[in-house]
C-alpha positions as CSV (number, residue, x, y, z in Angstrom):
1,M,24.7,164.3,-143.3
2,K,22.6,165.0,-146.4
3,L,19.7,162.6,-147.2
4,K,18.6,162.6,-150.8
5,F,15.5,160.8,-152.1
6,S,13.0,161.1,-154.9
7,V,9.3,161.2,-155.1
8,G,8.2,160.8,-158.7
9,K,10.3,163.3,-160.7
10,D,11.1,165.5,-157.7
11,S,14.3,165.2,-155.6
12,Y,14.6,166.3,-151.9
13,D,17.6,166.9,-149.7
14,F,17.4,166.8,-145.9
15,D,20.0,167.1,-143.1
16,I,20.0,164.1,-140.7
17,P,22.3,163.2,-137.8
18,E,25.2,160.8,-138.6
19,S,25.3,159.1,-135.2
20,I,23.4,158.9,-132.0
21,N,26.0,161.3,-130.4
22,D,24.6,164.1,-132.7
23,L,21.2,163.9,-131.1
24,T,19.8,166.3,-128.6
25,L,18.1,164.8,-125.5
26,E,14.7,165.5,-127.2
27,Q,15.7,163.7,-130.4
28,F,17.2,160.8,-128.4
29,I,14.0,160.5,-126.3
30,N,11.8,160.6,-129.4
31,L,14.0,158.0,-131.1
32,Q,13.6,155.6,-128.1
33,K,9.8,156.1,-128.2
34,T,9.7,155.4,-131.9
35,I,11.9,152.2,-131.5
36,E,9.6,151.0,-128.8
37,K,6.4,151.8,-130.8
38,T,7.6,150.1,-133.9
39,K,9.2,147.0,-132.4
40,D,6.5,144.7,-133.9
41,E,6.3,146.4,-137.3
42,K,7.8,145.3,-140.5
43,E,11.5,146.3,-141.0
44,V,10.7,148.8,-143.8
45,D,7.9,150.5,-141.8
46,K,10.1,150.7,-138.8
47,V,13.0,152.3,-140.7
48,L,10.7,154.9,-142.3
49,E,9.3,155.9,-139.0
50,I,12.8,156.2,-137.5
51,V,13.9,158.4,-140.4
52,S,10.8,160.5,-140.0
53,T,11.5,161.0,-136.3
54,L,15.1,162.0,-136.9
55,S,14.5,164.2,-140.0
56,K,11.0,165.6,-139.4
57,I,10.2,164.4,-143.0
58,P,6.5,163.5,-143.0
59,L,6.0,159.8,-142.8
60,K,3.4,160.1,-145.6
61,A,6.1,161.5,-147.9
62,L,8.6,158.8,-147.0
63,K,6.2,156.0,-147.9
64,T,6.1,157.2,-151.5
65,I,9.9,157.1,-152.1
66,D,11.3,154.7,-154.7
67,A,12.8,151.3,-153.9
68,E,16.4,152.5,-154.3
69,S,15.9,155.3,-151.8
70,V,14.4,152.8,-149.3
71,G,17.5,150.7,-149.6
72,V,19.6,153.7,-148.8
73,L,17.5,154.4,-145.7
74,L,17.7,150.8,-144.5
75,K,21.5,151.0,-144.6
76,Y,21.5,154.4,-142.9
77,V,19.3,153.4,-140.0
78,N,21.2,150.1,-139.5
79,D,24.5,152.0,-139.3
80,F,23.0,154.8,-137.2
81,L,21.6,152.5,-134.6
82,H,24.9,150.7,-134.3
83,T,27.0,153.7,-133.5
84,D,28.5,153.8,-130.1
85,T,27.1,156.3,-127.6
86,T,29.8,158.4,-125.8
87,I,29.8,157.3,-122.1
88,E,32.3,159.9,-120.8
89,F,31.4,161.1,-117.3
90,K,31.3,164.9,-117.1
91,E,31.3,166.4,-113.7
92,K,30.6,169.8,-115.2
93,I,28.6,170.9,-118.2
94,R,27.9,174.3,-119.7
95,V,24.5,175.1,-121.2
96,E,23.3,178.5,-122.5
97,G,26.3,180.2,-121.0
98,K,25.8,178.8,-117.5
99,N,27.8,176.2,-115.6
100,Y,26.1,173.1,-114.1
101,G,27.8,170.5,-111.9
102,M,27.3,167.4,-109.9
103,N,29.0,165.4,-107.2
104,P,31.7,163.2,-108.8
105,T,30.4,160.3,-106.7
106,F,26.9,159.6,-105.5
107,D,27.8,159.2,-101.8
108,A,26.2,162.6,-101.0
109,L,22.9,161.9,-102.7
110,T,20.1,162.8,-100.4
111,L,16.9,160.9,-99.8
112,G,14.9,163.6,-101.6
113,E,17.1,163.4,-104.7
114,F,17.0,159.6,-104.7
115,V,13.2,159.5,-104.3
116,D,12.7,162.0,-107.2
117,L,15.2,160.0,-109.3
118,E,13.3,156.8,-108.6
119,T,10.0,158.4,-109.5
120,Y,11.4,159.5,-112.9
121,S,13.3,156.3,-113.5
122,K,10.1,154.3,-113.7
123,N,9.9,155.7,-117.2
124,W,13.4,157.0,-118.0
125,T,12.7,157.2,-121.7
126,N,10.3,160.1,-121.1
127,N,12.1,161.6,-118.2
128,L,15.8,161.5,-119.0
129,H,16.0,165.3,-119.1
130,R,14.3,165.5,-115.6
131,I,16.7,162.9,-114.2
132,L,19.7,165.0,-115.5
133,A,18.2,168.2,-114.0
134,I,18.4,166.5,-110.6
135,L,21.9,165.3,-111.1
136,Y,23.2,168.6,-112.7
137,R,22.5,171.8,-110.8
138,P,23.8,175.4,-111.1
139,I,27.2,176.2,-109.7
140,K,27.4,179.3,-107.5
141,N,30.6,180.4,-105.7
142,K,32.3,177.2,-107.1
143,Q,29.8,175.0,-105.3
144,V,26.9,173.0,-106.7
145,V,23.7,174.4,-105.2
146,E,21.4,172.4,-103.0
147,Y,18.8,170.4,-104.8
148,T,15.4,171.8,-105.3
149,P,13.0,170.5,-108.0
150,D,13.3,172.7,-111.1
151,R,11.1,171.7,-114.1
152,E,12.3,174.6,-116.2
153,R,15.9,173.4,-116.0
154,G,14.8,170.0,-117.2
155,D,12.8,171.5,-120.1
156,M,15.9,173.6,-121.1
157,F,18.2,170.5,-120.9
158,L,15.7,168.7,-123.2
159,K,16.2,171.2,-126.0
160,K,19.8,172.3,-125.4
161,L,21.8,169.2,-124.2
162,Y,23.3,166.6,-126.5
163,I,23.2,163.0,-125.5
164,K,27.0,162.7,-125.9
165,D,27.5,165.2,-123.1
166,V,25.4,163.5,-120.4
167,Y,24.9,159.8,-121.3
168,G,27.9,158.8,-119.4
169,T,26.5,160.4,-116.2
170,F,23.2,158.6,-116.6
171,V,25.0,155.3,-117.0
172,K,27.1,156.0,-113.9
173,Y,24.0,156.8,-111.9
174,L,22.4,153.5,-113.1
175,D,25.5,151.6,-111.9
176,Y,25.2,153.4,-108.5
177,R,21.5,152.6,-108.3
178,T,22.2,148.9,-109.1
179,K,24.8,148.7,-106.2
180,L,22.4,150.4,-103.8
181,Y,19.7,147.8,-104.7
182,E,22.2,145.1,-104.0
183,D,23.4,146.6,-100.7
184,F,19.8,146.8,-99.5
185,E,18.4,143.7,-101.3
186,E,16.1,142.8,-98.5
187,L,14.6,146.3,-98.4
188,F,13.9,146.4,-102.2
189,T,12.8,142.8,-102.6
190,T,9.1,142.2,-102.7
191,G,7.3,139.0,-102.1
192,E,4.1,137.4,-100.7
193,K,5.2,137.9,-97.1
194,E,7.3,140.9,-97.4
195,H,6.4,144.2,-99.0
196,G,10.0,145.4,-99.5
197,I,10.4,149.0,-100.3
198,N,6.7,149.4,-100.8
199,S,5.7,149.6,-97.2
200,Y,6.0,148.9,-93.5
201,N,2.3,148.3,-93.9
202,D,-0.4,148.2,-96.5
203,M,-0.3,152.0,-96.9
204,G,2.9,151.7,-98.9
205,E,1.1,150.3,-101.9
206,K,-0.8,153.6,-102.3
207,W,1.6,156.2,-101.0
208,G,5.0,154.7,-101.9
209,W,8.0,156.7,-100.8
210,Y,5.8,159.3,-99.0
211,N,4.8,156.6,-96.5
212,H,8.5,156.0,-95.7
213,I,9.4,159.7,-95.4
214,Y,6.4,160.2,-93.1
215,L,7.6,157.3,-90.9
216,L,11.2,158.5,-90.9
217,A,9.9,162.0,-89.9
218,N,8.4,160.4,-86.8
219,E,4.9,161.1,-88.2
220,N,5.6,164.8,-87.9
221,I,5.0,166.8,-91.1
222,L,7.4,169.5,-89.8
223,N,10.3,167.0,-90.0
224,I,9.7,165.9,-93.6
225,N,12.0,168.6,-95.2
226,K,14.8,167.7,-92.8
227,I,14.5,164.0,-93.6
228,T,14.6,164.5,-97.3
229,K,18.0,166.2,-96.9
230,L,19.6,163.3,-95.1
231,P,22.0,161.0,-97.1
232,V,20.0,158.2,-98.8
233,Y,22.4,155.5,-97.6
234,E,21.8,156.6,-94.0
235,C,18.0,156.5,-94.5
236,L,18.0,153.1,-96.2
237,T,20.1,151.7,-93.4
238,F,17.6,152.8,-90.8
239,M,14.7,151.5,-92.9
240,T,16.4,148.1,-93.1
241,Y,16.9,148.1,-89.3
242,K,13.2,149.1,-88.8
243,Q,12.1,146.3,-91.2
244,D,14.1,143.7,-89.3
245,L,12.9,145.0,-86.0
246,N,9.2,144.8,-87.1
247,E,9.8,141.3,-88.3
248,K,11.4,140.3,-85.0
249,L,8.5,141.9,-83.0
250,E,5.9,140.2,-85.2
251,N,7.6,136.8,-84.7
252,E,7.7,137.3,-81.0
253,R,4.0,138.2,-81.0
254,R,3.1,135.1,-82.9
255,F,5.2,133.0,-80.6
256,N,3.6,134.4,-77.5
257,K,0.1,133.8,-79.1
258,I,0.7,130.1,-79.5
């Protein structure tokens, strides 16, 4: 889409995306950051910053455009932000001549994958490309390769992937994550008397998931790699059992102390 506006006697033409589906991951992430940053600003200022983000037109230049052009931009941004994002789930994608795939369900998700996904999900706006680099991995001999962290793949996805190709996968993962939290509600719940996923003890507040992995590995660093390759559902089931057992033993200790 061509954007035309005037500054004084000069006219300028810029290419800007017509819908959210036209954005690369990098553009989509930058858009989300701009929306968050400008949420308390005046509508006109917000719109100009969004247009600057999408078009790379300097904000300083946009602030000098005439009133008619501002009106055009207001309508454009309103229409743009209300376009529907494609949520088609794609089991396979092709980027830079190479095939990448993922499991059509998340049942095979390992503890290591889930922990890394959780870490990045704390700020998904900045980390969407890294999340997708965990979910989508190279295909070799018709099989998706085993997960190993790969920052270069994430950086490549950031530049080369379009949001329309992967947003459905991200939404599907969020649905799975929500169900997992529901299935293990006691484990993920935090409160005054229960630390939930944060810990079996006070160490969890500082070390988070590493504390759990260490305990699951029977406090043997040589077992950690094996533990991270176990299905996350299996690990969370054991952690729930361990939490209930610890609570039972603690209640018995208090009872016997009375």
